[in-house]
N, C-alpha and C positions, 0 to 999 in steps of 0.2 A: 738185791732185796736179800736182809738176813733170814736166818731160822726162823727168829724170832718174830719176823713181818710174815710169815707164811698161814694165812688163812684162808680160810672154803669160804666160798659162798653159803649163807646161810639165809633163810625165808625171815620177813618179818613176824612176830607175836601178835599177838591181839592186837587190832588196830584202835587207839583212841577215840572215842567218837570227839567232835570238836569242840561241844559245849563243857565236855569235861576233861578236856585238857586246858579248856581255858580257867576252869575252877582250879586244877593243880597249879598252875603258873600265878594265878591271883594268889594264892594263900604261901607262895613263895618270893611272894616280890615284896620287898618294903619301900617306903617312901623314902627321898632322900634327906637326911637331917642338916648335910652342913650349909653354911649360909654366908654370905659375903656383901660387903656394901658395893653400890655401884652408882652412877649418875644416873637420876631419874630420868634423863633424855634417852638414856641406853636401856632403860628397865622394859618398855613395851614388851610383852608377851611374857615374863617372866613372873614367877608366885612371890609373892609380899612374903616376908619371916619375921616382921615385927607388927604390933601394935600400934598404930596410928593414932594418936588422942589429938584434939585441936588445943594449940596451945592458947591462943586467943581466938576471938569472935572474927567470923568470915561472914560477910564483909567486917571492919573494926571500926564503922561508922554508917551510920545512916546513908542512904544514898539514892537520887532520883531513877528511875526505872524508865523515864521519857524522858525528853527533852520538851522544856516549856516552862512553867511557871511553880516554886515553890511559895504556898500560901497556906494561910490558917483557913482549914476547910470550913468552919463556921462561915465565913466570909463570901463564900460561894453559896449560899443558901440561895435557894429559887432562882439561880441565875441561868437563862436562856438565851437563843441567839436573839430572839426578840424581844428581851428584855435583859441584856447582859450588866452586870457591875462592873464597876469601873473601879479599881486598884493603883495603888500607886506604885510606880517603879523604882526600886532603890538600890537596882545596882544588877549585875551579871554574876554567876559562879561555874566557873570552867572547872576541868577534868587540873587534879593535882593541885588544889588550892582549897583555901578555906576562908572563907566570906568574913570579914572583920565587922562583923553587926549583927542585929538581930532583926527578924521580922514581926512587927507589931498589927494590930489590928488595923487593917484598910490598906495594907502593902501586901507588895509581892517581890520575887526575886526571881529574872531569867537564869536559868538553871540548864545545863547539860546533862544527856543521860550519862551517868558513874559518878556524876560530882557529889560531894557531901552535902548534904540536906544543913540550911542554915537554923541555927536557933532560931524559935519562935515557928516556925513551919511545919507543918503534919500533915501535906499533901502535898500532888502535884496537879495542877492545870496542864493538859497536852498542849502543844503550841496549835495544835489544828482548832482547837476550842478557844481562841484568844484572837483580839485582834490589837494590835500594838499602835498607839500614837504618842509619839515623842517620850513621857516619861508618864504616861497614861496607858492601862492595859484594861479593856474590855473584856470581860471571861463571860462564855458566852455557854455555859455548861456547868452545874453545879459536880462537888467530889466530895467523897465522903474521908474523915480521917486514916491515913496511912493509903491513900490511891495514889496509885504510880511513883512508890518508892518502897525500898528495903529497909529496915531493921537493921541496926547493927546486929549479926548473929544469925541473921536469918537463912542463911546457908548452913555455916558450922558456927557453935555456940564452944567459947572457952571452957575445956575439961571434957567434952563429950566424945564419945570412942567414934573415930571415923571408919578405919579400917583392921581386918583381924588378919592374922598371919593364915596361907591358904588361898587368899583371895590373888586370883589373875590378875596379872596388870594389863589394864586399857588405856587408848587415849583419854579419858574420862577419869581414869585414877591419878594418872600422871597431872591432870588438872589438879585434882584435890591436892594430892602432894606441893605443888608448884605454889598452889593459894595459900598453904600452912608453913613456907618458906623453904622447904625441903631442898636444899641441895643432892643428896645420896641418900639409897633408900637398901634398907637390908632387905635379901632377897634371898632364897633357898639357891643352891650351885645346880647346875645341869649335871647329869651324870653322864659319866664319862663313857663310851660304848666303843669298845675294840672291836676292830670288825678285820678278818680275813678270809681270802680267798685259797682252796688248796682244790690240787688237782694236779696232773703234769700237761694236762690239755689246755692249762689257762695261761697267756701271755700277758705282762704289762702294755699297758696303748706307749705306742714309741719305740717298739721292739719291733720287729719283724716278724713275721708268722712263721711257725716252722710247720712240716706238713703234719697234720690231725689237730693243731692248736686254734683257739681262738682267742680273743682279747676278754680279759677282765671286766664283765657288766655288774657284777653283782654287788662288788665293793661301792660303784658309784649310785646304784638303784638303793640299798641299803642305808647309805650315809643322809642322803637326800631325806628317806624316810626319817632318819634319826633325828637328823637336824629341824624337821619341820615339827616333830613332835619332843620337842624338850630335849633333846640330849648333843652332846657334842661327841663326833664322830670319829674316832682315831684307827685311821686306816694303817694298818699293820702291813699289809700287800697281800702277795702270795707266798704263802707256807707250804715249801714241800712234804709231799704226800708221802711222807717216812715216819715212822712212831718215833724217833730221837727229835724231829723238827718240831711237829704236834706237841710232844712234851717240852721241850724247849720253851715253845709259844706259851702255852698253856702254865709253866712253871712263874710265868708273872701276873695269873689270873687277880690277884688281890689289888693289883694296882688301877684297875679299872674298876667300873661298877656292875658293868653288864659284857659279855662277850656274845657276837655272833659271826659263826663259822658258816660259809656256804658252801656246799660241797664237803664230800668226807664222812655225809650221813646216812647213808644208804646199804647197802647189803653186798657189793660187792666185793671182788678179794681183795681190792685195795683201798677201800674203804676204811681207813682206820680211824677215824676219828672218834667213833662210840667206842670204839677198843680202849684208845688212850680213857675215855671220860669213864669206863666203866674202871678202871685200874686208879686215877687218880682222883675221881670224884663219886656222886653220885648222878644216875639217871631216873629222871622221875617218868616218861614217857618216851618211848621211839616209833614212832609211827602213827600218825593219824589217818582217820577214818574219811578225809577230803580228798578231793581230785580237784587241781594238782596239790602236790606236796607233801603227798604220801609220808616221805622218809622224817620229817621234821622230827627233830629231837630236842627236850627240853631237860636240863638240869644243871649243878652247879660243882664245882670245884675251889675248894679253900673259903666256903661261902658266898661266891660271886655266882651269880646266874648265867648262864650259859643256853644261847640258842645252837642248835646246828639244822642250817637249813638247806633245803634241795639246790644242788647245782646248777639246775636247768632255771634260766633264767624268771620264766614267767611264773614258774614254780615258788622261787625264791623271792619276788616281788609279791606275788599274792599273798603270800604265809606271811611275810612283815607286816600285810594290812592287817589280817586277820589274827595272828598270834602275839607279835611283836609290839605294833603299834600300842594294844592295850596296858603290857606289859611297863613301857618304854613311860606312859603317858601318868601311868600310877606313880612308876619310881620318881619322877619329875615334878610328880602332885598337880597335875594340867588335870581337868575334868575329862572325862571319856568323850572319844571321838563322836561326835552327833553326826551321824550318816543321813543325809537326806536322799529319801527312796522316792520312786515315783511307780504309778502303775499306768504300763504302756503295752499296745499289743505288739504280738511279734509279726515279724514282717516275711516271714516264711517259717516253713516248718522246720524244729529243731528235732534230732534226735540225737542220743547221746549214751550210750550203754555204758553202766559202771554201776559195782554194789556200794559206791562209797556218794557220800554226800558232796556234788558238783557245783564249782564255783565258775560260770561260763562268763566271759568276757562279751558286751555286747556296745556296738555303736548307737546311736539314734540318730537316727534320718527320718524326715517326715513325720514327725510323732510317733515311730515304730523302732523297735528292737532287732537289730540283726546282730547274728552272732560273729565276733569277729577273733573268738577264741582258735588256734592252730594247733600248736602242741607244747607241751613244757618247757621245751627250747626255744621257742621263737619269740622273743621279745617283743615283738611288733604286734603280737595278742596283746599286751598292755598298750602299746604306742599308739595304737589308733580307738581306744576302748573309751568309751563316756562311762561305763560303770560296768557292773555284772549281776547278772541274777543267780541264785542261789537253787537247784536241784534237790530236793532231798532224796535221801535214799526208799530205792525203790522205783522213785519217777525218774522217767527218761527220754521223755517228750515234752515236747510241748507244740502246738498247730498251729499254722498259720492263723493269726487274728486273736489268739488265744492271748488274754491279758495276763502279765505278768509283773511280777514287782522288781524294777530295778535299782540296785543302789547304786548312786553318784558318784565317782571316783575323785571327781575335783572340785568340790564347792566344799 
């Protein structure tokens, strides 16, 4: 290590409370602006970036809502099962065609669901309330005008506003676009999020481990969180833990919309990321009052937001849920994550001493919560977790049977 890299261990300054850290992050994250056209069949989960106005009525013609007989509603007045009214059958209307004729007084037309209503008819009698005998149909129930049919434009009327920018595309939205004849839709592009891991103890998968090394975990867990929350993960790989290597990597900061670095954000003698950040950009906070995840850092270089995540896998993944996810979803223009929470009794006594807010992973078994959190470096703390509970600052114990609020991870 060169002279410029010789740094002494220094303690964290005052730790940032979680809610204050989230407010700072929110103030420095801006929604993505770039857009692109993509096929509607590939748009589920994307965010629409254009106003959609109906160019024509949907449906473009009045149509039957039920299988039955198209009639003049007045011709069915007083019809019952005991006193049916006989109408003359003049033909049949299938879907995909148009009947060349008119339903006159005393007449009916057999019609399929979705088929265009014929001229002259203003209602459909469901087939269950009829009895067909050759060219005569007995109507056994009266209907009001417009019964069992949809008028042209009943779904969408030409010229009406259907969708606005910022709407997350769902299968229902895709259906509306398809009904209007869209082949492509304009969406906001996904934020590109660069990921790299740092530390001499990290080795890439496929390479034999040397003494003192572990495989890179965080690049994979972070990429999964990013992809699941509207981003495109760009895995840079493992960056050598030197000032020169970190500077070289961050020199391309503006090529991405967001950076997430795991490792190198603590206060050890070789944790250089924060030192480089201070030189190249701005640090908004370094150190949060939560456990796990104290070394979390947030700042920017060349106007690009950057997270420094703890190197320990459990801390890194936990804090990606707490701090990275809301930032990424805002940047991607997605709605905030709706966490499902349930109240359950503890299955055992739990004691955990800390002066920080604690996120403790639990599994749910037989309707009770059991602690699975081990240490910050143990990824199985998250592997076997169904959710987590939050112990506020000053609360270090939960008794067996005590009701706790569990935030579910995988719903």
